[in-house]
N, CA and C atoms as an extended XYZ file, in Angstrom:
492
Properties=species:S:1:pos:R:3:atomname:S:1:resname:S:1:resid:I:1 pbc="F F F"
N       -43.655       67.021       65.354 N   MET     1
C       -44.762       67.964       65.552 CA  MET     1
C       -45.970       67.426       64.794 C   MET     1
N       -47.104       67.410       65.468 N   ASN     2
C       -48.297       66.920       64.793 CA  ASN     2
C       -48.910       68.021       63.941 C   ASN     2
N       -49.795       67.634       63.092 N   GLU     3
C       -50.401       68.548       62.108 CA  GLU     3
C       -51.182       69.680       62.765 C   GLU     3
N       -51.756       69.443       63.959 N   LYS     4
C       -52.549       70.474       64.626 CA  LYS     4
C       -51.692       71.656       65.071 C   LYS     4
N       -50.408       71.441       65.354 N   ASN     5
C       -49.545       72.498       65.862 CA  ASN     5
C       -48.755       73.209       64.778 C   ASN     5
N       -49.067       72.947       63.549 N   ARG     6
C       -48.347       73.586       62.445 CA  ARG     6
C       -49.053       74.873       62.031 C   ARG     6
N       -48.261       75.873       61.722 N   LEU     7
C       -48.776       77.154       61.263 CA  LEU     7
C       -48.362       77.340       59.814 C   LEU     7
N       -49.308       77.784       59.004 N   LYS     8
C       -49.022       78.062       57.596 CA  LYS     8
C       -49.306       79.534       57.343 C   LYS     8
N       -48.364       80.218       56.685 N   VAL     9
C       -48.517       81.634       56.375 CA  VAL     9
C       -48.139       81.856       54.910 C   VAL     9
N       -48.969       82.623       54.218 N   HIS    10
C       -48.688       83.010       52.836 CA  HIS    10
C       -48.585       84.533       52.800 C   HIS    10
N       -47.462       85.054       52.297 N   LEU    11
C       -47.248       86.500       52.205 CA  LEU    11
C       -47.034       86.919       50.761 C   LEU    11
N       -47.566       88.078       50.441 N   GLU    12
C       -47.318       88.680       49.133 CA  GLU    12
C       -46.965       90.131       49.351 C   GLU    12
N       -45.877       90.561       48.724 N   PHE    13
C       -45.474       91.955       48.772 CA  PHE    13
C       -45.053       92.333       47.363 C   PHE    13
N       -45.891       93.152       46.733 N   ARG    14
C       -45.719       93.471       45.310 CA  ARG    14
C       -45.661       92.164       44.531 C   ARG    14
N       -44.559       91.927       43.810 N   GLU    15
C       -44.512       90.696       43.003 CA  GLU    15
C       -43.862       89.523       43.739 C   GLU    15
N       -43.371       89.746       44.945 N   VAL    16
C       -42.706       88.697       45.712 CA  VAL    16
C       -43.732       87.950       46.568 C   VAL    16
N       -43.653       86.616       46.514 N   LYS    17
C       -44.560       85.774       47.288 CA  LYS    17
C       -43.741       84.779       48.093 C   LYS    17
N       -44.264       84.421       49.264 N   ALA    18
C       -43.559       83.442       50.098 CA  ALA    18
C       -44.573       82.673       50.935 C   ALA    18
N       -44.269       81.400       51.159 N   ASP    19
C       -45.074       80.543       52.014 CA  ASP    19
C       -44.172       79.992       53.117 C   ASP    19
N       -44.689       79.984       54.338 N   PHE    20
C       -43.939       79.465       55.465 CA  PHE    20
C       -44.818       78.470       56.207 C   PHE    20
N       -44.186       77.396       56.685 N   GLU    21
C       -44.928       76.382       57.412 CA  GLU    21
C       -44.021       75.772       58.457 C   GLU    21
N       -44.563       75.538       59.641 N   GLY    22
C       -43.799       74.930       60.727 CA  GLY    22
C       -44.422       75.297       62.049 C   GLY    22
N       -43.613       75.188       63.127 N   ASP    23
C       -44.163       75.603       64.417 CA  ASP    23
C       -44.190       77.127       64.469 C   ASP    23
N       -44.916       77.669       65.416 N   VAL    24
C       -45.171       79.100       65.495 CA  VAL    24
C       -43.881       79.901       65.519 C   VAL    24
N       -42.917       79.496       66.341 N   ASN    25
C       -41.669       80.250       66.462 CA  ASN    25
C       -40.870       80.244       65.160 C   ASN    25
N       -40.798       79.093       64.512 N   GLN    26
C       -40.064       78.997       63.246 CA  GLN    26
C       -40.708       79.888       62.189 C   GLN    26
N       -42.020       79.833       62.098 N   VAL    27
C       -42.734       80.622       61.099 CA  VAL    27
C       -42.574       82.117       61.396 C   VAL    27
N       -42.687       82.485       62.662 N   PHE    28
C       -42.529       83.887       63.031 CA  PHE    28
C       -41.143       84.399       62.620 C   PHE    28
N       -40.105       83.656       62.965 N   GLU    29
C       -38.744       84.065       62.603 CA  GLU    29
C       -38.580       84.163       61.091 C   GLU    29
N       -39.140       83.231       60.352 N   SER    30
C       -39.050       83.253       58.894 CA  SER    30
C       -39.781       84.456       58.306 C   SER    30
N       -40.950       84.768       58.851 N   VAL    31
C       -41.722       85.913       58.369 CA  VAL    31
C       -40.959       87.207       58.627 C   VAL    31
N       -40.394       87.349       59.832 N   VAL    32
C       -39.620       88.560       60.154 CA  VAL    32
C       -38.412       88.675       59.227 C   VAL    32
N       -37.709       87.571       59.011 N   ARG    33
C       -36.546       87.574       58.110 CA  ARG    33
C       -36.979       87.981       56.696 C   ARG    33
N       -38.084       87.433       56.223 N   PHE    34
C       -38.611       87.776       54.902 CA  PHE    34
C       -38.929       89.264       54.819 C   PHE    34
N       -39.626       89.771       55.826 N   LEU    35
C       -40.012       91.184       55.803 CA  LEU    35
C       -38.801       92.114       55.862 C   LEU    35
N       -37.784       91.751       56.637 N   THR    36
C       -36.607       92.623       56.702 CA  THR    36
C       -35.811       92.585       55.401 C   THR    36
N       -35.914       91.508       54.649 N   GLN    37
C       -35.258       91.467       53.338 CA  GLN    37
C       -36.016       92.327       52.335 C   GLN    37
N       -37.348       92.253       52.394 N   ILE    38
C       -38.181       93.012       51.470 CA  ILE    38
C       -38.214       94.487       51.854 C   ILE    38
N       -38.256       94.748       53.133 N   TYR    39
C       -38.403       96.104       53.626 CA  TYR    39
C       -37.337       96.344       54.695 C   TYR    39
N       -36.100       96.685       54.291 N   PRO    40
C       -34.981       96.811       55.235 CA  PRO    40
C       -35.236       97.771       56.400 C   PRO    40
N       -36.044       98.778       56.191 N   ASN    41
C       -36.298       99.725       57.281 CA  ASN    41
C       -37.077       99.104       58.426 C   ASN    41
N       -37.696       97.945       58.183 N   LEU    42
C       -38.438       97.270       59.237 CA  LEU    42
C       -37.521       96.934       60.407 C   LEU    42
N       -36.299       96.520       60.122 N   GLU    43
C       -35.349       96.191       61.185 CA  GLU    43
C       -35.035       97.425       62.027 C   GLU    43
N       -34.888       98.555       61.388 N   ILE    44
C       -34.638       99.801       62.113 CA  ILE    44
C       -35.851      100.150       62.968 C   ILE    44
N       -37.042      100.009       62.405 N   LEU    45
C       -38.257      100.300       63.158 CA  LEU    45
C       -38.397       99.396       64.370 C   LEU    45
N       -38.035       98.128       64.221 N   GLN    46
C       -38.150       97.184       65.325 CA  GLN    46
C       -37.278       97.614       66.499 C   GLN    46
N       -36.187       98.296       66.216 N   ARG    47
C       -35.282       98.703       67.279 CA  ARG    47
C       -35.783       99.911       68.054 C   ARG    47
N       -36.672      100.714       67.456 N   ILE    48
C       -37.115      101.921       68.158 CA  ILE    48
C       -38.584      101.909       68.552 C   ILE    48
N       -39.374      100.992       68.011 N   VAL    49
C       -40.802      100.947       68.315 CA  VAL    49
C       -41.041       99.886       69.382 C   VAL    49
N       -41.677      100.301       70.479 N   PHE    50
C       -42.008       99.348       71.535 CA  PHE    50
C       -43.426       98.845       71.326 C   PHE    50
N       -43.544       97.559       71.167 N   THR    51
C       -44.837       96.901       71.100 CA  THR    51
C       -44.812       95.802       72.143 C   THR    51
N       -45.728       95.838       73.105 N   PRO    52
C       -45.713       94.797       74.136 CA  PRO    52
C       -45.780       93.401       73.520 C   PRO    52
N       -44.855       92.556       73.940 N   ASP    53
C       -44.783       91.175       73.476 CA  ASP    53
C       -45.571       90.313       74.458 C   ASP    53
N       -46.752       89.890       74.038 N   LEU    54
C       -47.658       89.166       74.915 CA  LEU    54
C       -47.031       87.883       75.467 C   LEU    54
N       -46.353       87.140       74.633 N   THR    55
C       -45.722       85.894       75.077 CA  THR    55
C       -44.686       86.182       76.154 C   THR    55
N       -43.880       87.193       75.937 N   ASN    56
C       -42.858       87.582       76.897 CA  ASN    56
C       -43.495       88.060       78.205 C   ASN    56
N       -44.568       88.834       78.087 N   LEU    57
C       -45.266       89.307       79.284 CA  LEU    57
C       -45.812       88.149       80.109 C   LEU    57
N       -46.404       87.175       79.439 N   VAL    58
C       -46.956       86.018       80.137 CA  VAL    58
C       -45.843       85.305       80.900 C   VAL    58
N       -44.709       85.105       80.246 N   GLU    59
C       -43.583       84.436       80.905 CA  GLU    59
C       -43.109       85.221       82.121 C   GLU    59
N       -43.059       86.532       82.000 N   LYS    60
C       -42.602       87.371       83.106 CA  LYS    60
C       -43.592       87.368       84.272 C   LYS    60
N       -44.868       87.227       83.986 N   LEU    61
C       -45.885       87.270       85.033 CA  LEU    61
C       -46.005       85.966       85.816 C   LEU    61
N       -45.461       84.877       85.276 N   VAL    62
C       -45.518       83.590       85.967 CA  VAL    62
C       -44.849       83.736       87.334 C   VAL    62
N       -45.570       83.322       88.368 N   GLY    63
C       -45.053       83.417       89.725 CA  GLY    63
C       -45.365       84.739       90.405 C   GLY    63
N       -45.952       85.686       89.659 N   LEU    64
C       -46.320       86.978       90.225 CA  LEU    64
C       -47.820       87.227       90.147 C   LEU    64
N       -48.413       86.842       89.019 N   VAL    65
C       -49.838       87.091       88.778 CA  VAL    65
C       -50.461       85.812       88.234 C   VAL    65
N       -51.671       85.543       88.695 N   GLU    66
C       -52.458       84.447       88.133 CA  GLU    66
C       -53.731       85.054       87.554 C   GLU    66
N       -54.159       84.558       86.413 N   ILE    67
C       -55.363       85.061       85.756 CA  ILE    67
C       -56.492       84.074       86.025 C   ILE    67
N       -57.583       84.581       86.581 N   THR    68
C       -58.768       83.758       86.801 CA  THR    68
C       -59.906       84.379       86.000 C   THR    68
N       -61.013       83.680       85.915 N   SER    69
C       -62.165       84.216       85.185 CA  SER    69
C       -62.716       85.474       85.856 C   SER    69
N       -62.402       85.659       87.133 N   GLU    70
C       -62.871       86.850       87.859 CA  GLU    70
C       -61.883       88.003       87.793 C   GLU    70
N       -60.701       87.745       87.269 N   GLY    71
C       -59.694       88.800       87.176 CA  GLY    71
C       -58.338       88.311       87.634 C   GLY    71
N       -57.359       89.220       87.618 N   PRO    72
C       -56.018       88.819       88.037 CA  PRO    72
C       -55.922       88.685       89.553 C   PRO    72
N       -55.000       87.842       89.988 N   ILE    73
C       -54.697       87.670       91.405 CA  ILE    73
C       -53.189       87.817       91.551 C   ILE    73
N       -52.761       88.659       92.480 N   LEU    74
C       -51.339       88.764       92.773 CA  LEU    74
C       -50.954       87.619       93.698 C   LEU    74
N       -49.833       86.994       93.416 N   VAL    75
C       -49.363       85.881       94.225 CA  VAL    75
C       -49.018       86.409       95.621 C   VAL    75
N       -49.455       85.719       96.665 N   PRO    76
C       -49.178       86.184       98.033 CA  PRO    76
C       -47.677       86.257       98.321 C   PRO    76
N       -47.338       87.172       99.224 N   GLY    77
C       -45.954       87.259       99.674 CA  GLY    77
C       -45.082       88.248       98.922 C   GLY    77
N       -45.647       88.931       97.933 N   LEU    78
C       -44.861       89.926       97.208 CA  LEU    78
C       -44.792       91.203       98.036 C   LEU    78
N       -43.627       91.751       98.169 N   ASP    79
C       -43.455       92.991       98.931 CA  ASP    79
C       -43.451       94.153       97.944 C   ASP    79
N       -44.660       94.596       97.560 N   LEU    80
C       -44.806       95.638       96.544 CA  LEU    80
C       -45.411       96.893       97.148 C   LEU    80
N       -44.998       98.031       96.627 N   SER    81
C       -45.657       99.277       96.998 CA  SER    81
C       -47.044       99.292       96.364 C   SER    81
N       -47.895      100.204       96.804 N   ALA    82
C       -49.238      100.323       96.219 CA  ALA    82
C       -49.125      100.606       94.723 C   ALA    82
N       -48.180      101.447       94.360 N   ARG    83
C       -47.957      101.806       92.953 CA  ARG    83
C       -47.598      100.571       92.136 C   ARG    83
N       -46.624       99.812       92.605 N   GLU    84
C       -46.177       98.615       91.888 CA  GLU    84
C       -47.286       97.568       91.821 C   GLU    84
N       -47.974       97.382       92.935 N   ALA    85
C       -49.042       96.376       92.982 CA  ALA    85
C       -50.181       96.737       92.034 C   ALA    85
N       -50.563       98.018       91.994 N   ALA    86
C       -51.638       98.452       91.096 CA  ALA    86
C       -51.238       98.241       89.637 C   ALA    86
N       -50.006       98.610       89.304 N   CYS    87
C       -49.538       98.420       87.914 CA  CYS    87
C       -49.479       96.941       87.554 C   CYS    87
N       -49.029       96.116       88.482 N   LEU    88
C       -48.952       94.684       88.218 CA  LEU    88
C       -50.344       94.084       88.031 C   LEU    88
N       -51.298       94.506       88.865 N   ALA    89
C       -52.678       94.026       88.718 CA  ALA    89
C       -53.262       94.468       87.380 C   ALA    89
N       -53.018       95.719       86.996 N   LEU    90
C       -53.522       96.224       85.714 CA  LEU    90
C       -52.840       95.523       84.537 C   LEU    90
N       -51.565       95.193       84.696 N   LEU    91
C       -50.881       94.427       83.647 CA  LEU    91
C       -51.492       93.036       83.538 C   LEU    91
N       -51.840       92.436       84.667 N   GLY    92
C       -52.522       91.139       84.647 CA  GLY    92
C       -53.858       91.221       83.932 C   GLY    92
N       -54.599       92.302       84.174 N   ALA    93
C       -55.886       92.493       83.498 CA  ALA    93
C       -55.671       92.678       81.994 C   ALA    93
N       -54.649       93.442       81.637 N   TYR    94
C       -54.304       93.672       80.222 CA  TYR    94
C       -54.005       92.338       79.531 C   TYR    94
N       -53.144       91.544       80.141 N   VAL    95
C       -52.761       90.257       79.560 CA  VAL    95
C       -53.966       89.317       79.506 C   VAL    95
N       -54.746       89.271       80.580 N   GLY    96
C       -55.939       88.425       80.602 CA  GLY    96
C       -56.914       88.778       79.500 C   GLY    96
N       -57.069       90.089       79.258 N   ASP    97
C       -57.949       90.549       78.182 CA  ASP    97
C       -57.391       90.147       76.820 C   ASP    97
N       -56.088       90.365       76.613 N   LYS    98
C       -55.464       90.030       75.320 CA  LYS    98
C       -55.502       88.529       75.039 C   LYS    98
N       -55.440       87.727       76.098 N   LEU    99
C       -55.505       86.267       75.930 CA  LEU    99
C       -56.930       85.759       75.783 C   LEU    99
N       -57.911       86.660       75.960 N   GLY   100
C       -59.306       86.256       75.861 CA  GLY   100
C       -59.818       85.569       77.114 C   GLY   100
N       -59.077       85.659       78.206 N   LYS   101
C       -59.484       85.038       79.470 CA  LYS   101
C       -60.345       85.975       80.308 C   LYS   101
N       -60.269       87.275       80.032 N   LEU   102
C       -61.087       88.271       80.721 CA  LEU   102
C       -61.873       89.056       79.690 C   LEU   102
N       -63.025       89.550       80.081 N   SER   103
C       -63.873       90.288       79.143 CA  SER   103
C       -63.426       91.733       78.956 C   SER   103
N       -62.537       92.208       79.836 N   LYS   104
C       -62.047       93.580       79.720 CA  LYS   104
C       -60.666       93.668       80.361 C   LYS   104
N       -59.920       94.686       79.985 N   GLY   105
C       -58.576       94.882       80.511 CA  GLY   105
C       -58.509       96.000       81.528 C   GLY   105
N       -59.654       96.378       82.077 N   THR   106
C       -59.710       97.477       83.035 CA  THR   106
C       -60.108       96.964       84.411 C   THR   106
N       -59.763       97.764       85.426 N   LEU   107
C       -60.138       97.437       86.800 CA  LEU   107
C       -60.593       98.707       87.496 C   LEU   107
N       -61.530       98.570       88.412 N   SER   108
C       -61.977       99.706       89.217 CA  SER   108
C       -61.018       99.882       90.393 C   SER   108
N       -61.124      101.012       91.074 N   SER   109
C       -60.280      101.223       92.251 CA  SER   109
C       -60.611      100.188       93.332 C   SER   109
N       -61.887       99.804       93.447 N   SER   110
C       -62.268       98.763       94.409 CA  SER   110
C       -61.629       97.423       94.054 C   SER   110
N       -61.658       97.088       92.752 N   ASP   111
C       -61.017       95.850       92.296 CA  ASP   111
C       -59.529       95.876       92.622 C   ASP   111
N       -58.899       97.009       92.342 N   LEU   112
C       -57.459       97.138       92.599 CA  LEU   112
C       -57.151       96.964       94.085 C   LEU   112
N       -58.009       97.508       94.930 N   SER   113
C       -57.817       97.374       96.367 CA  SER   113
C       -57.894       95.903       96.784 C   SER   113
N       -58.894       95.192       96.280 N   LYS   114
C       -59.057       93.774       96.616 CA  LYS   114
C       -57.882       92.942       96.096 C   LYS   114
N       -57.496       93.183       94.850 N   ILE   115
C       -56.438       92.393       94.212 CA  ILE   115
C       -55.087       92.635       94.877 C   ILE   115
N       -54.796       93.887       95.194 N   THR   116
C       -53.481       94.233       95.742 CA  THR   116
C       -53.381       94.028       97.249 C   THR   116
N       -54.539       93.967       97.919 N   GLY   117
C       -54.520       93.868       99.366 CA  GLY   117
C       -54.198       95.194      100.040 C   GLY   117
N       -54.229       96.264       99.280 N   LYS   118
C       -53.970       97.611       99.811 CA  LYS   118
C       -55.303       98.276      100.128 C   LYS   118
N       -55.291       99.182      101.093 N   ALA   119
C       -56.507       99.891      101.478 CA  ALA   119
C       -57.047      100.683      100.297 C   ALA   119
N       -58.377      100.750      100.201 N   LYS   120
C       -59.009      101.480       99.095 CA  LYS   120
C       -58.532      102.929       99.062 C   LYS   120
N       -58.370      103.549      100.215 N   LYS   121
C       -57.900      104.939      100.297 CA  LYS   121
C       -56.480      105.053       99.728 C   LYS   121
N       -55.620      104.082      100.023 N   THR   122
C       -54.241      104.072       99.514 CA  THR   122
C       -54.247      103.987       97.990 C   THR   122
N       -55.054      103.074       97.456 N   ILE   123
C       -55.158      102.917       96.000 CA  ILE   123
C       -55.744      104.184       95.382 C   ILE   123
N       -56.791      104.716       95.985 N   SER   124
C       -57.430      105.934       95.463 CA  SER   124
C       -56.468      107.116       95.463 C   SER   124
N       -55.562      107.155       96.419 N   ASN   125
C       -54.560      108.228       96.459 CA  ASN   125
C       -53.462      108.017       95.418 C   ASN   125
N       -53.166      106.773       95.093 N   GLU   126
C       -52.083      106.462       94.151 CA  GLU   126
C       -52.507      106.611       92.685 C   GLU   126
N       -53.767      106.313       92.383 N   LEU   127
C       -54.227      106.306       90.985 CA  LEU   127
C       -54.047      107.645       90.264 C   LEU   127
N       -54.366      108.790       90.863 N   PRO   128
C       -54.151      110.054       90.144 CA  PRO   128
C       -52.681      110.272       89.747 C   PRO   128
N       -51.759      109.849       90.603 N   GLN   129
C       -50.341      109.991       90.271 CA  GLN   129
C       -49.954      109.070       89.120 C   GLN   129
N       -50.507      107.856       89.115 N   LEU   130
C       -50.253      106.930       88.009 CA  LEU   130
C       -50.793      107.499       86.698 C   LEU   130
N       -51.959      108.118       86.764 N   VAL   131
C       -52.537      108.767       85.576 CA  VAL   131
C       -51.653      109.929       85.144 C   VAL   131
N       -51.242      110.747       86.098 N   SER   132
C       -50.396      111.908       85.806 CA  SER   132
C       -49.057      111.496       85.188 C   SER   132
N       -48.518      110.368       85.647 N   ASP   133
C       -47.242      109.875       85.122 CA  ASP   133
C       -47.392      109.172       83.770 C   ASP   133
N       -48.636      108.990       83.310 N   GLY   134
C       -48.874      108.358       82.010 CA  GLY   134
C       -48.812      106.843       82.037 C   GLY   134
N       -48.811      106.252       83.222 N   LEU   135
C       -48.731      104.794       83.322 CA  LEU   135
C       -50.093      104.129       83.247 C   LEU   135
N       -51.112      104.892       83.605 N   VAL   136
C       -52.478      104.382       83.663 CA  VAL   136
C       -53.391      105.460       83.095 C   VAL   136
N       -54.483      105.055       82.491 N   GLU   137
C       -55.492      106.036       82.090 CA  GLU   137
C       -56.838      105.643       82.668 C   GLU   137
N       -57.626      106.659       82.921 N   ARG   138
C       -58.966      106.444       83.471 CA  ARG   138
C       -59.937      106.388       82.303 C   ARG   138
N       -60.773      105.371       82.270 N   THR   139
C       -61.742      105.221       81.193 CA  THR   139
C       -62.978      106.052       81.486 C   THR   139
N       -63.825      106.192       80.497 N   THR   140
C       -65.075      106.943       80.686 CA  THR   140
C       -65.989      106.250       81.690 C   THR   140
N       -65.790      104.945       81.899 N   GLU   141
C       -66.594      104.206       82.867 CA  GLU   141
C       -66.046      104.340       84.284 C   GLU   141
N       -64.932      105.081       84.440 N   GLY   142
C       -64.352      105.276       85.764 CA  GLY   142
C       -63.419      104.154       86.203 C   GLY   142
N       -63.058      103.286       85.272 N   GLU   143
C       -62.116      102.224       85.580 CA  GLU   143
C       -60.740      102.625       85.073 C   GLU   143
N       -59.760      101.793       85.338 N   TYR   144
C       -58.377      102.129       84.998 CA  TYR   144
C       -57.780      101.077       84.077 C   TYR   144
N       -56.940      101.548       83.169 N   LEU   145
C       -56.333      100.738       82.118 CA  LEU   145
C       -54.855      101.070       82.066 C   LEU   145
N       -54.008      100.071       82.011 N   ILE   146
C       -52.576      100.324       81.907 CA  ILE   146
C       -52.251      100.818       80.501 C   ILE   146
N       -51.363      101.791       80.387 N   THR   147
C       -50.953      102.328       79.094 CA  THR   147
C       -49.733      101.549       78.592 C   THR   147
N       -49.324      101.825       77.371 N   THR   148
C       -48.125      101.182       76.831 CA  THR   148
C       -46.908      101.555       77.672 C   THR   148
N       -46.813      102.822       78.075 N   LEU   149
C       -45.724      103.237       78.955 CA  LEU   149
C       -45.809      102.484       80.284 C   LEU   149
N       -47.012      102.302       80.786 N   GLY   150
C       -47.209      101.546       82.010 CA  GLY   150
C       -46.760      100.106       81.882 C   GLY   150
N       -47.043       99.499       80.734 N   VAL   151
C       -46.589       98.130       80.474 CA  VAL   151
C       -45.068       98.092       80.544 C   VAL   151
N       -44.432       99.041       79.864 N   ARG   152
C       -42.965       99.092       79.804 CA  ARG   152
C       -42.361       99.270       81.194 C   ARG   152
N       -42.884      100.211       81.953 N   LYS   153
C       -42.355      100.482       83.294 CA  LYS   153
C       -42.619       99.317       84.240 C   LYS   153
N       -43.762       98.668       84.095 N   THR   154
C       -44.080       97.524       84.953 CA  THR   154
C       -43.176       96.343       84.617 C   THR   154
N       -42.816       96.196       83.352 N   GLU   155
C       -41.848       95.159       82.987 CA  GLU   155
C       -40.538       95.379       83.726 C   GLU   155
N       -40.121       96.636       83.860 N   GLU   156
C       -38.882       96.945       84.590 CA  GLU   156
C       -39.007       96.532       86.057 C   GLU   156
N       -40.174       96.784       86.658 N   VAL   157
C       -40.407       96.384       88.049 CA  VAL   157
C       -40.345       94.863       88.163 C   VAL   157
N       -40.969       94.176       87.224 N   ILE   158
C       -40.968       92.712       87.234 CA  ILE   158
C       -39.530       92.189       87.148 C   ILE   158
N       -38.735       92.797       86.288 N   ASN   159
C       -37.354       92.359       86.128 CA  ASN   159
C       -36.568       92.479       87.430 C   ASN   159
N       -36.925       93.443       88.279 N   GLU   160
C       -36.262       93.595       89.579 CA  GLU   160
C       -36.653       92.446       90.522 C   GLU   160
N       -37.890       91.970       90.401 N   TYR   161
C       -38.382       90.913       91.280 CA  TYR   161
C       -38.052       89.517       90.780 C   TYR   161
N       -37.845       89.385       89.481 N   LYS   162
C       -37.592       88.072       88.896 CA  LYS   162
C       -36.274       88.104       88.147 C   LYS   162
N       -35.190       87.653       88.744 N   PRO   163
C       -33.921       87.612       88.017 CA  PRO   163
C       -34.019       86.661       86.841 C   PRO   163
N       -33.311       86.990       85.785 N   LYS   164
C       -33.370       86.169       84.563 CA  LYS   164
C       -32.685       84.850       84.723 C   LYS   164
């Protein structure tokens, strides 16, 4: 591993100090191990708290969504309902925003219609139900954003389309 790909982390918790260095995955595992030794309840929290794992999401989206500077694109040939397609497009926008590839993680109903290939009326009819189910929220600008629950449920849909 060259020097550019090395990660260095210094942690202090009360009087305990630790330094970790290596590739990202090694350092991450070491930091988690350190924290669970210092704070045993962290392991319990990890089992019940859902935090979207960006790396995992990116891997799951490969072959389903492509991120461009103009927004997400659903890969042609997917047989998705309007609901599934809208959630997948919004998940693509979420990931694109988190990766810094998009300026925002929201999409308008018109954007969703273009991205999903579904009629604007179909998307407009589906969005209120997605909001009601807590999978999507409407922003003050009138655009739509996937919620944490939406991320979780969309991951389940992805798992159905992409066997492990």
